[in-house]
VMD Tcl script that builds the backbone (N, CA, C; Angstrom):
set m [mol new atoms 420]
animate dup $m
set s [atomselect $m all]
$s set {name element resname resid chain x y z} {
  {N N MET 1 A 50.007 -4.626 -13.714}
  {CA C MET 1 A 50.255 -3.551 -12.770}
  {C C MET 1 A 48.947 -2.915 -12.280}
  {N N TRP 2 A 47.902 -2.995 -13.102}
  {CA C TRP 2 A 46.637 -2.373 -12.718}
  {C C TRP 2 A 46.103 -2.949 -11.423}
  {N N ILE 3 A 46.340 -4.240 -11.191}
  {CA C ILE 3 A 45.796 -4.876 -9.994}
  {C C ILE 3 A 46.438 -4.322 -8.723}
  {N N VAL 4 A 47.707 -3.954 -8.801}
  {CA C VAL 4 A 48.388 -3.355 -7.651}
  {C C VAL 4 A 47.713 -2.030 -7.291}
  {N N PHE 5 A 47.466 -1.212 -8.322}
  {CA C PHE 5 A 46.817 0.072 -8.070}
  {C C PHE 5 A 45.379 -0.115 -7.599}
  {N N ALA 6 A 44.687 -1.119 -8.120}
  {CA C ALA 6 A 43.318 -1.397 -7.685}
  {C C ALA 6 A 43.295 -1.826 -6.215}
  {N N LEU 7 A 44.244 -2.661 -5.822}
  {CA C LEU 7 A 44.325 -3.083 -4.421}
  {C C LEU 7 A 44.703 -1.917 -3.509}
  {N N LEU 8 A 45.619 -1.068 -3.970}
  {CA C LEU 8 A 45.964 0.129 -3.192}
  {C C LEU 8 A 44.753 1.042 -3.039}
  {N N ALA 9 A 43.946 1.158 -4.095}
  {CA C ALA 9 A 42.725 1.956 -4.023}
  {C C ALA 9 A 41.755 1.347 -3.011}
  {N N ALA 10 A 41.645 0.025 -3.000}
  {CA C ALA 10 A 40.741 -0.644 -2.064}
  {C C ALA 10 A 41.180 -0.432 -0.615}
  {N N VAL 11 A 42.470 -0.577 -0.361}
  {CA C VAL 11 A 42.989 -0.353 0.993}
  {C C VAL 11 A 42.786 1.110 1.392}
  {N N SER 12 A 43.079 2.011 0.470}
  {CA C SER 12 A 42.880 3.442 0.741}
  {C C SER 12 A 41.422 3.741 1.041}
  {N N ALA 13 A 40.519 3.158 0.272}
  {CA C ALA 13 A 39.086 3.377 0.482}
  {C C ALA 13 A 38.653 2.876 1.857}
  {N N ALA 14 A 39.187 1.745 2.277}
  {CA C ALA 14 A 38.851 1.209 3.601}
  {C C ALA 14 A 39.339 2.148 4.703}
  {N N ILE 15 A 40.521 2.696 4.518}
  {CA C ILE 15 A 41.058 3.655 5.493}
  {C C ILE 15 A 40.210 4.919 5.508}
  {N N VAL 16 A 39.803 5.379 4.322}
  {CA C VAL 16 A 38.960 6.573 4.226}
  {C C VAL 16 A 37.644 6.359 4.968}
  {N N VAL 17 A 37.021 5.209 4.787}
  {CA C VAL 17 A 35.759 4.918 5.471}
  {C C VAL 17 A 35.951 4.990 6.980}
  {N N THR 18 A 37.004 4.371 7.458}
  {CA C THR 18 A 37.274 4.346 8.898}
  {C C THR 18 A 37.514 5.751 9.442}
  {N N LEU 19 A 38.395 6.496 8.785}
  {CA C LEU 19 A 38.697 7.856 9.243}
  {C C LEU 19 A 37.497 8.782 9.100}
  {N N SER 20 A 36.725 8.612 8.032}
  {CA C SER 20 A 35.542 9.446 7.819}
  {C C SER 20 A 34.489 9.185 8.887}
  {N N LYS 21 A 34.313 7.925 9.252}
  {CA C LYS 21 A 33.348 7.592 10.301}
  {C C LYS 21 A 33.737 8.281 11.600}
  {N N ILE 22 A 35.007 8.268 11.926}
  {CA C ILE 22 A 35.481 8.969 13.124}
  {C C ILE 22 A 35.254 10.478 12.958}
  {N N GLY 23 A 35.518 10.984 11.764}
  {CA C GLY 23 A 35.401 12.414 11.492}
  {C C GLY 23 A 33.985 12.950 11.539}
  {N N VAL 24 A 33.004 12.127 11.183}
  {CA C VAL 24 A 31.616 12.619 11.170}
  {C C VAL 24 A 30.910 12.431 12.508}
  {N N LYS 25 A 31.617 11.884 13.483}
  {CA C LYS 25 A 30.994 11.611 14.774}
  {C C LYS 25 A 30.368 12.868 15.382}
  {N N ASN 26 A 31.109 13.970 15.400}
  {CA C ASN 26 A 30.617 15.202 16.023}
  {C C ASN 26 A 30.568 16.365 15.046}
  {N N VAL 27 A 30.534 16.051 13.741}
  {CA C VAL 27 A 30.525 17.078 12.702}
  {C C VAL 27 A 29.443 16.711 11.686}
  {N N ASP 28 A 28.787 17.715 11.128}
  {CA C ASP 28 A 27.819 17.456 10.073}
  {C C ASP 28 A 28.509 16.762 8.898}
  {N N SER 29 A 27.837 15.807 8.298}
  {CA C SER 29 A 28.452 15.017 7.226}
  {C C SER 29 A 28.850 15.870 6.024}
  {N N SER 30 A 28.065 16.891 5.693}
  {CA C SER 30 A 28.422 17.738 4.545}
  {C C SER 30 A 29.643 18.607 4.853}
  {N N VAL 31 A 29.803 19.023 6.099}
  {CA C VAL 31 A 30.996 19.789 6.495}
  {C C VAL 31 A 32.233 18.896 6.395}
  {N N ALA 32 A 32.114 17.663 6.872}
  {CA C ALA 32 A 33.235 16.721 6.797}
  {C C ALA 32 A 33.643 16.480 5.347}
  {N N PHE 33 A 32.640 16.308 4.481}
  {CA C PHE 33 A 32.929 16.108 3.058}
  {C C PHE 33 A 33.600 17.340 2.460}
  {N N ALA 34 A 33.136 18.523 2.805}
  {CA C ALA 34 A 33.721 19.763 2.274}
  {C C ALA 34 A 35.191 19.886 2.666}
  {N N ILE 35 A 35.513 19.525 3.886}
  {CA C ILE 35 A 36.913 19.580 4.340}
  {C C ILE 35 A 37.765 18.627 3.510}
  {N N GLN 36 A 37.294 17.402 3.338}
  {CA C GLN 36 A 38.054 16.444 2.530}
  {C C GLN 36 A 38.168 16.895 1.083}
  {N N SER 37 A 37.117 17.510 0.571}
  {CA C SER 37 A 37.113 17.951 -0.830}
  {C C SER 37 A 38.196 18.992 -1.103}
  {N N VAL 38 A 38.397 19.900 -0.162}
  {CA C VAL 38 A 39.450 20.909 -0.326}
  {C C VAL 38 A 40.807 20.224 -0.436}
  {N N LEU 39 A 41.028 19.243 0.412}
  {CA C LEU 39 A 42.304 18.525 0.368}
  {C C LEU 39 A 42.454 17.728 -0.928}
  {N N ILE 40 A 41.365 17.119 -1.378}
  {CA C ILE 40 A 41.397 16.380 -2.646}
  {C C ILE 40 A 41.764 17.330 -3.782}
  {N N LEU 41 A 41.154 18.500 -3.790}
  {CA C LEU 41 A 41.434 19.505 -4.807}
  {C C LEU 41 A 42.915 19.907 -4.807}
  {N N LEU 42 A 43.438 20.213 -3.639}
  {CA C LEU 42 A 44.843 20.631 -3.535}
  {C C LEU 42 A 45.812 19.522 -3.954}
  {N N VAL 43 A 45.561 18.325 -3.471}
  {CA C VAL 43 A 46.467 17.210 -3.788}
  {C C VAL 43 A 46.392 16.852 -5.272}
  {N N SER 44 A 45.163 16.767 -5.821}
  {CA C SER 44 A 45.041 16.359 -7.226}
  {C C SER 44 A 45.698 17.369 -8.166}
  {N N TRP 45 A 45.457 18.659 -7.943}
  {CA C TRP 45 A 46.100 19.657 -8.800}
  {C C TRP 45 A 47.593 19.746 -8.533}
  {N N GLY 46 A 48.005 19.458 -7.308}
  {CA C GLY 46 A 49.440 19.399 -7.008}
  {C C GLY 46 A 50.128 18.295 -7.788}
  {N N VAL 47 A 49.463 17.153 -7.907}
  {CA C VAL 47 A 50.020 16.037 -8.686}
  {C C VAL 47 A 50.086 16.409 -10.169}
  {N N VAL 48 A 49.021 17.028 -10.691}
  {CA C VAL 48 A 49.013 17.444 -12.105}
  {C C VAL 48 A 50.172 18.398 -12.373}
  {N N ILE 49 A 50.339 19.379 -11.525}
  {CA C ILE 49 A 51.415 20.361 -11.698}
  {C C ILE 49 A 52.777 19.701 -11.507}
  {N N GLY 50 A 52.883 18.874 -10.466}
  {CA C GLY 50 A 54.149 18.189 -10.175}
  {C C GLY 50 A 54.604 17.265 -11.296}
  {N N GLN 51 A 53.659 16.664 -11.990}
  {CA C GLN 51 A 53.998 15.772 -13.098}
  {C C GLN 51 A 54.184 16.533 -14.409}
  {N N GLY 52 A 53.947 17.834 -14.372}
  {CA C GLY 52 A 54.099 18.646 -15.582}
  {C C GLY 52 A 52.960 18.477 -16.578}
  {N N ASN 53 A 51.789 18.085 -16.098}
  {CA C ASN 53 A 50.663 17.817 -16.993}
  {C C ASN 53 A 49.679 18.975 -17.127}
  {N N LEU 54 A 49.971 20.106 -16.537}
  {CA C LEU 54 A 49.048 21.235 -16.591}
  {C C LEU 54 A 48.742 21.677 -18.026}
  {N N PRO 55 A 49.732 21.706 -18.956}
  {CA C PRO 55 A 49.405 22.082 -20.338}
  {C C PRO 55 A 48.399 21.132 -21.011}
  {N N ASP 56 A 48.315 19.898 -20.537}
  {CA C ASP 56 A 47.378 18.925 -21.119}
  {C C ASP 56 A 45.923 19.344 -20.913}
  {N N VAL 57 A 45.671 20.134 -19.896}
  {CA C VAL 57 A 44.304 20.566 -19.598}
  {C C VAL 57 A 43.710 21.330 -20.774}
  {N N MET 58 A 44.518 22.136 -21.429}
  {CA C MET 58 A 44.037 22.943 -22.547}
  {C C MET 58 A 43.755 22.106 -23.796}
  {N N ARG 59 A 44.263 20.882 -23.835}
  {CA C ARG 59 A 44.078 20.021 -25.002}
  {C C ARG 59 A 42.904 19.051 -24.865}
  {N N ILE 60 A 42.179 19.135 -23.766}
  {CA C ILE 60 A 41.053 18.230 -23.560}
  {C C ILE 60 A 39.889 18.671 -24.447}
  {N N GLU 61 A 39.310 17.726 -25.166}
  {CA C GLU 61 A 38.199 18.015 -26.070}
  {C C GLU 61 A 36.947 18.393 -25.283}
  {N N ARG 62 A 36.082 19.177 -25.913}
  {CA C ARG 62 A 34.851 19.649 -25.270}
  {C C ARG 62 A 33.986 18.491 -24.784}
  {N N ARG 63 A 33.839 17.485 -25.597}
  {CA C ARG 63 A 33.023 16.316 -25.239}
  {C C ARG 63 A 33.584 15.618 -24.003}
  {N N VAL 64 A 34.889 15.519 -23.920}
  {CA C VAL 64 A 35.532 14.893 -22.765}
  {C C VAL 64 A 35.307 15.748 -21.519}
  {N N TRP 65 A 35.383 17.073 -21.670}
  {CA C TRP 65 A 35.098 17.986 -20.557}
  {C C TRP 65 A 33.707 17.706 -19.983}
  {N N ILE 66 A 32.740 17.536 -20.868}
  {CA C ILE 66 A 31.363 17.300 -20.428}
  {C C ILE 66 A 31.286 16.015 -19.609}
  {N N TYR 67 A 31.895 14.939 -20.099}
  {CA C TYR 67 A 31.893 13.674 -19.365}
  {C C TYR 67 A 32.584 13.824 -18.009}
  {N N LEU 68 A 33.715 14.506 -17.986}
  {CA C LEU 68 A 34.458 14.676 -16.737}
  {C C LEU 68 A 33.698 15.541 -15.738}
  {N N ILE 69 A 33.030 16.567 -16.222}
  {CA C ILE 69 A 32.248 17.430 -15.331}
  {C C ILE 69 A 31.063 16.675 -14.749}
  {N N ILE 70 A 30.364 15.924 -15.600}
  {CA C ILE 70 A 29.236 15.122 -15.094}
  {C C ILE 70 A 29.733 14.082 -14.089}
  {N N ALA 71 A 30.842 13.432 -14.399}
  {CA C ALA 71 A 31.414 12.448 -13.474}
  {C C ALA 71 A 31.804 13.115 -12.161}
  {N N GLY 72 A 32.312 14.330 -12.222}
  {CA C GLY 72 A 32.663 15.069 -11.010}
  {C C GLY 72 A 31.446 15.385 -10.157}
  {N N ILE 73 A 30.363 15.771 -10.810}
  {CA C ILE 73 A 29.116 16.051 -10.081}
  {C C ILE 73 A 28.604 14.784 -9.404}
  {N N VAL 74 A 28.616 13.677 -10.146}
  {CA C VAL 74 A 28.142 12.407 -9.578}
  {C C VAL 74 A 29.078 11.942 -8.463}
  {N N THR 75 A 30.373 12.179 -8.598}
  {CA C THR 75 A 31.324 11.847 -7.534}
  {C C THR 75 A 30.988 12.615 -6.265}
  {N N CYS 76 A 30.678 13.891 -6.416}
  {CA C CYS 76 A 30.296 14.701 -5.248}
  {C C CYS 76 A 29.031 14.156 -4.597}
  {N N LEU 77 A 28.035 13.828 -5.407}
  {CA C LEU 77 A 26.803 13.266 -4.853}
  {C C LEU 77 A 27.080 11.950 -4.126}
  {N N SER 78 A 27.878 11.096 -4.750}
  {CA C SER 78 A 28.223 9.815 -4.143}
  {C C SER 78 A 28.894 10.020 -2.792}
  {N N SER 79 A 29.824 10.949 -2.737}
  {CA C SER 79 A 30.528 11.209 -1.478}
  {C C SER 79 A 29.599 11.797 -0.428}
  {N N LEU 80 A 28.739 12.727 -0.835}
  {CA C LEU 80 A 27.777 13.295 0.114}
  {C C LEU 80 A 26.863 12.207 0.673}
  {N N PHE 81 A 26.381 11.320 -0.203}
  {CA C PHE 81 A 25.528 10.218 0.250}
  {C C PHE 81 A 26.295 9.281 1.183}
  {N N SER 82 A 27.540 8.986 0.832}
  {CA C SER 82 A 28.358 8.089 1.661}
  {C C SER 82 A 28.618 8.684 3.038}
  {N N PHE 83 A 28.948 9.978 3.067}
  {CA C PHE 83 A 29.203 10.630 4.352}
  {C C PHE 83 A 27.949 10.632 5.214}
  {N N ARG 84 A 26.804 10.876 4.599}
  {CA C ARG 84 A 25.550 10.872 5.355}
  {C C ARG 84 A 25.261 9.466 5.877}
  {N N ALA 85 A 25.474 8.469 5.042}
  {CA C ALA 85 A 25.266 7.080 5.469}
  {C C ALA 85 A 26.196 6.732 6.627}
  {N N LEU 86 A 27.446 7.183 6.562}
  {CA C LEU 86 A 28.391 6.924 7.655}
  {C C LEU 86 A 27.977 7.624 8.936}
  {N N LYS 87 A 27.416 8.810 8.797}
  {CA C LYS 87 A 26.933 9.550 9.971}
  {C C LYS 87 A 25.811 8.766 10.656}
  {N N LEU 88 A 24.964 8.130 9.866}
  {CA C LEU 88 A 23.782 7.460 10.394}
  {C C LEU 88 A 23.985 5.987 10.737}
  {N N GLY 89 A 24.946 5.342 10.083}
  {CA C GLY 89 A 25.098 3.894 10.251}
  {C C GLY 89 A 26.497 3.478 10.647}
  {N N ASN 90 A 26.669 2.186 10.818}
  {CA C ASN 90 A 27.978 1.610 11.143}
  {C C ASN 90 A 28.823 1.499 9.877}
  {N N ALA 91 A 30.094 1.836 9.992}
  {CA C ALA 91 A 30.996 1.757 8.842}
  {C C ALA 91 A 31.060 0.347 8.279}
  {N N SER 92 A 31.020 -0.653 9.144}
  {CA C SER 92 A 31.095 -2.055 8.701}
  {C C SER 92 A 29.858 -2.482 7.920}
  {N N GLN 93 A 28.780 -1.728 8.039}
  {CA C GLN 93 A 27.570 -2.036 7.278}
  {C C GLN 93 A 27.405 -1.098 6.085}
  {N N VAL 94 A 27.800 0.155 6.262}
  {CA C VAL 94 A 27.670 1.136 5.178}
  {C C VAL 94 A 28.604 0.788 4.019}
  {N N SER 95 A 29.837 0.475 4.334}
  {CA C SER 95 A 30.838 0.239 3.285}
  {C C SER 95 A 30.458 -0.879 2.322}
  {N N PRO 96 A 30.011 -2.035 2.814}
  {CA C PRO 96 A 29.620 -3.081 1.855}
  {C C PRO 96 A 28.463 -2.661 0.943}
  {N N ILE 97 A 27.515 -1.925 1.498}
  {CA C ILE 97 A 26.382 -1.495 0.670}
  {C C ILE 97 A 26.853 -0.505 -0.387}
  {N N THR 98 A 27.728 0.428 -0.023}
  {CA C THR 98 A 28.226 1.369 -1.038}
  {C C THR 98 A 29.037 0.641 -2.097}
  {N N ASN 99 A 29.614 -0.489 -1.725}
  {CA C ASN 99 A 30.398 -1.245 -2.693}
  {C C ASN 99 A 29.547 -2.138 -3.588}
  {N N VAL 100 A 28.242 -2.119 -3.401}
  {CA C VAL 100 A 27.350 -2.766 -4.360}
  {C C VAL 100 A 27.430 -1.991 -5.681}
  {N N SER 101 A 28.102 -0.865 -5.640}
  {CA C SER 101 A 28.357 -0.114 -6.879}
  {C C SER 101 A 29.029 -1.008 -7.918}
  {N N LEU 102 A 29.739 -2.019 -7.465}
  {CA C LEU 102 A 30.351 -2.981 -8.388}
  {C C LEU 102 A 29.301 -3.564 -9.319}
  {N N LEU 103 A 28.180 -3.960 -8.759}
  {CA C LEU 103 A 27.099 -4.544 -9.549}
  {C C LEU 103 A 26.588 -3.541 -10.582}
  {N N PHE 104 A 26.379 -2.305 -10.136}
  {CA C PHE 104 A 25.916 -1.255 -11.047}
  {C C PHE 104 A 26.976 -0.949 -12.112}
  {N N ALA 105 A 28.246 -0.956 -11.708}
  {CA C ALA 105 A 29.332 -0.689 -12.655}
  {C C ALA 105 A 29.396 -1.759 -13.740}
  {N N VAL 106 A 29.178 -3.009 -13.354}
  {CA C VAL 106 A 29.182 -4.105 -14.340}
  {C C VAL 106 A 28.050 -3.891 -15.351}
  {N N VAL 107 A 26.866 -3.594 -14.858}
  {CA C VAL 107 A 25.720 -3.375 -15.749}
  {C C VAL 107 A 25.978 -2.190 -16.674}
  {N N LEU 108 A 26.435 -1.077 -16.117}
  {CA C LEU 108 A 26.700 0.114 -16.932}
  {C C LEU 108 A 27.813 -0.133 -17.954}
  {N N ALA 109 A 28.836 -0.903 -17.571}
  {CA C ALA 109 A 29.930 -1.211 -18.496}
  {C C ALA 109 A 29.437 -2.060 -19.663}
  {N N ILE 110 A 28.523 -2.965 -19.378}
  {CA C ILE 110 A 27.967 -3.812 -20.444}
  {C C ILE 110 A 27.096 -2.975 -21.379}
  {N N VAL 111 A 26.233 -2.159 -20.799}
  {CA C VAL 111 A 25.283 -1.381 -21.594}
  {C C VAL 111 A 25.964 -0.261 -22.376}
  {N N PHE 112 A 26.789 0.534 -21.711}
  {CA C PHE 112 A 27.334 1.731 -22.350}
  {C C PHE 112 A 28.727 1.555 -22.953}
  {N N LEU 113 A 29.528 0.678 -22.363}
  {CA C LEU 113 A 30.894 0.490 -22.867}
  {C C LEU 113 A 31.034 -0.764 -23.721}
  {N N LYS 114 A 29.951 -1.519 -23.830}
  {CA C LYS 114 A 29.908 -2.739 -24.645}
  {C C LYS 114 A 30.933 -3.778 -24.191}
  {N N GLU 115 A 31.204 -3.800 -22.885}
  {CA C GLU 115 A 32.111 -4.810 -22.357}
  {C C GLU 115 A 31.403 -6.164 -22.338}
  {N N LYS 116 A 32.176 -7.226 -22.477}
  {CA C LYS 116 A 31.620 -8.571 -22.531}
  {C C LYS 116 A 31.355 -9.105 -21.128}
  {N N LEU 117 A 30.265 -9.830 -21.015}
  {CA C LEU 117 A 29.881 -10.456 -19.753}
  {C C LEU 117 A 30.233 -11.937 -19.836}
  {N N ASN 118 A 30.840 -12.464 -18.768}
  {CA C ASN 118 A 31.121 -13.896 -18.719}
  {C C ASN 118 A 30.649 -14.445 -17.371}
  {N N TRP 119 A 30.686 -15.739 -17.233}
  {CA C TRP 119 A 30.141 -16.369 -16.037}
  {C C TRP 119 A 30.896 -15.972 -14.776}
  {N N GLN 120 A 32.218 -15.730 -14.881}
  {CA C GLN 120 A 32.988 -15.333 -13.701}
  {C C GLN 120 A 32.525 -13.974 -13.168}
  {N N VAL 121 A 32.264 -13.044 -14.088}
  {CA C VAL 121 A 31.802 -11.713 -13.683}
  {C C VAL 121 A 30.419 -11.814 -13.045}
  {N N VAL 122 A 29.545 -12.603 -13.643}
  {CA C VAL 122 A 28.187 -12.767 -13.104}
  {C C VAL 122 A 28.244 -13.365 -11.700}
  {N N ILE 123 A 28.954 -14.465 -11.542}
  {CA C ILE 123 A 29.042 -15.129 -10.231}
  {C C ILE 123 A 29.706 -14.205 -9.211}
  {N N GLY 124 A 30.793 -13.566 -9.588}
  {CA C GLY 124 A 31.487 -12.663 -8.670}
  {C C GLY 124 A 30.625 -11.495 -8.233}
  {N N ALA 125 A 29.922 -10.888 -9.168}
  {CA C ALA 125 A 29.060 -9.753 -8.839}
  {C C ALA 125 A 27.911 -10.185 -7.933}
  {N N VAL 126 A 27.315 -11.324 -8.235}
  {CA C VAL 126 A 26.214 -11.818 -7.397}
  {C C VAL 126 A 26.715 -12.135 -5.988}
  {N N LEU 127 A 27.863 -12.801 -5.883}
  {CA C LEU 127 A 28.418 -13.128 -4.563}
  {C C LEU 127 A 28.723 -11.863 -3.759}
  {N N MET 128 A 29.295 -10.852 -4.419}
  {CA C MET 128 A 29.596 -9.606 -3.714}
  {C C MET 128 A 28.314 -8.909 -3.265}
  {N N ALA 129 A 27.304 -8.903 -4.108}
  {CA C ALA 129 A 26.033 -8.265 -3.747}
  {C C ALA 129 A 25.376 -9.000 -2.581}
  {N N VAL 130 A 25.355 -10.326 -2.645}
  {CA C VAL 130 A 24.768 -11.116 -1.554}
  {C C VAL 130 A 25.567 -10.895 -0.268}
  {N N GLY 131 A 26.877 -10.894 -0.370}
  {CA C GLY 131 A 27.725 -10.651 0.799}
  {C C GLY 131 A 27.464 -9.281 1.418}
  {N N ALA 132 A 27.305 -8.272 0.588}
  {CA C ALA 132 A 27.025 -6.922 1.087}
  {C C ALA 132 A 25.701 -6.882 1.837}
  {N N VAL 133 A 24.697 -7.558 1.294}
  {CA C VAL 133 A 23.384 -7.574 1.948}
  {C C VAL 133 A 23.470 -8.330 3.274}
  {N N VAL 134 A 24.167 -9.460 3.298}
  {CA C VAL 134 A 24.304 -10.243 4.522}
  {C C VAL 134 A 24.984 -9.402 5.606}
  {N N ILE 135 A 26.044 -8.692 5.254}
  {CA C ILE 135 A 26.741 -7.846 6.212}
  {C C ILE 135 A 25.836 -6.692 6.670}
  {N N ALA 136 A 25.137 -6.095 5.732}
  {CA C ALA 136 A 24.306 -4.926 6.044}
  {C C ALA 136 A 23.161 -5.271 7.008}
  {N N ILE 137 A 22.610 -6.477 6.892}
  {CA C ILE 137 A 21.485 -6.825 7.763}
  {C C ILE 137 A 21.925 -7.487 9.062}
  {N N ALA 138 A 23.244 -7.629 9.248}
  {CA C ALA 138 A 23.762 -8.235 10.472}
  {C C ALA 138 A 23.376 -7.381 11.680}
  {N N LYS 139 A 23.037 -8.034 12.747}
  {CA C LYS 139 A 22.679 -7.334 14.000}
  {C C LYS 139 A 23.946 -6.908 14.722}
  {N N ASP 140 A 23.831 -5.788 15.408}
  {CA C ASP 140 A 24.987 -5.267 16.180}
  {C C ASP 140 A 25.367 -6.193 17.307}
}
mol reanalyze $m
mol bondsrecalc $m
mol representation Tube
mol addrep $m
């Protein structure tokens, strides 16, 4: 079932890139991000409340809070960088480069999460990275 959600996330991300590129055309990239962030905040907490998970917030361990807060800060930075890149570049070139995060995620998962590396992951990550670079350097 995870693959269905991963594919839905990928399709959603592609739609977000497209709509964000249109949105930053005549608006500062940080303003566009701030507008989306408010909606993300409302929807995410609405889902937590709607699912009845609000009491779970009080049971989160301090160490987990720290990881989630740091991840939230990095998420904000990532989005700010992405919005700025979209403001300055073509969505068809920006998106593949931002998705080189796959390569970084594989490395970080191996180093910090002790996940196993196999030849399929290596070949797939290299192909995606090469593909992103080829798309990014394509002429208009």
